[in-house]
C-alpha positions in Angstrom: 2.4 -4.9 -3.6 0.2 -2.1 -5.1 3.2 0.2 -5.3 5.4 -2.3 -6.7 2.8 -3.0 -9.4 2.7 0.8 -10.5 0.1 2.5 -8.3 0.8 6.2 -8.2 1.9 7.1 -4.8 0.3 10.6 -5.3 -3.0 9.3 -5.9 -6.0 10.9 -4.3 -8.6 8.8 -2.6 -11.7 10.2 -0.6 -10.1 13.5 -0.4 -6.6 12.5 0.9 -3.4 11.7 -0.8 -1.9 8.3 0.2 0.7 10.2 2.2 -1.8 12.3 4.1 -3.9 9.2 4.7 -1.0 7.3 6.1 0.0 10.1 8.5 -3.6 10.4 9.6 -4.0 6.7 10.2 -0.6 6.6 12.0 -1.4 9.5 14.2 -5.0 8.4 14.8 -4.1 4.8 15.7 -1.6 6.3 18.3 -4.3 8.5 19.9 -6.8 5.5 20.0 -4.6 2.7 21.3 -1.8 4.5 23.1 0.7 2.5 21.2 4.0 4.3 20.1 3.9 6.4 17.1 5.6 5.0 14.0 6.1 6.2 10.4 6.4 2.9 8.6 3.6 3.5 6.0 4.9 7.2 5.6 8.4 6.1 5.0 7.3 3.5 2.4 5.3 5.9 0.6 8.1 8.4 0.5 10.4 5.8 -0.7 8.1 5.1 -3.7 8.1 8.8 -4.6 5.1 10.3 -2.8 5.3 14.1 -3.0 5.8 15.3 0.7 4.4 18.8 -0.3 1.1 17.6 -2.0 -1.9 18.6 0.2 -5.1 16.8 0.8 -8.3 18.1 -1.0 -9.0 20.3 2.0 -5.5 21.9 1.6 -3.9 20.3 4.7 -0.3 19.4 3.9 1.4 16.3 5.1 3.6 18.5 7.5 0.5 20.4 8.8 -1.0 16.8 9.6 2.1 15.9 11.5 1.7 19.0 13.6 -1.9 18.2 14.3 -1.1 14.7 15.6 2.3 15.6 17.1 3.6 12.9 14.9 7.4 13.5 15.3 8.6 10.4 13.4 6.8 11.5 10.4 7.8 15.1 10.8 11.5 14.1 10.8 11.1 12.1 7.7 9.3 14.9 5.9 11.9 17.4 7.1 14.7 15.3 5.8 13.1 15.2 2.4 12.8 19.0 2.5 16.4 19.2 3.6 17.6 17.1 0.7 15.7 19.3 -1.8 17.6 22.3 -0.7 20.9 20.6 -1.4 
């Protein structure tokens, strides 16, 4: 609803972009619960134009965050965006 109403998908909040926050929440939720990893929020943010290269305030990029959490679904999504940029 917020993205539909015009919220900037690249907004920074508490040192994170919305995309790095999404990857962090998805990865951390998996670690805490053991539930299967998903990338639903990551996919929605990318669909709304989130910049997959924009780092958090500490410099960590979305791709680096996928490495930290071994978040393969988000990694594949980001890689697809990078591949499309190269075409």
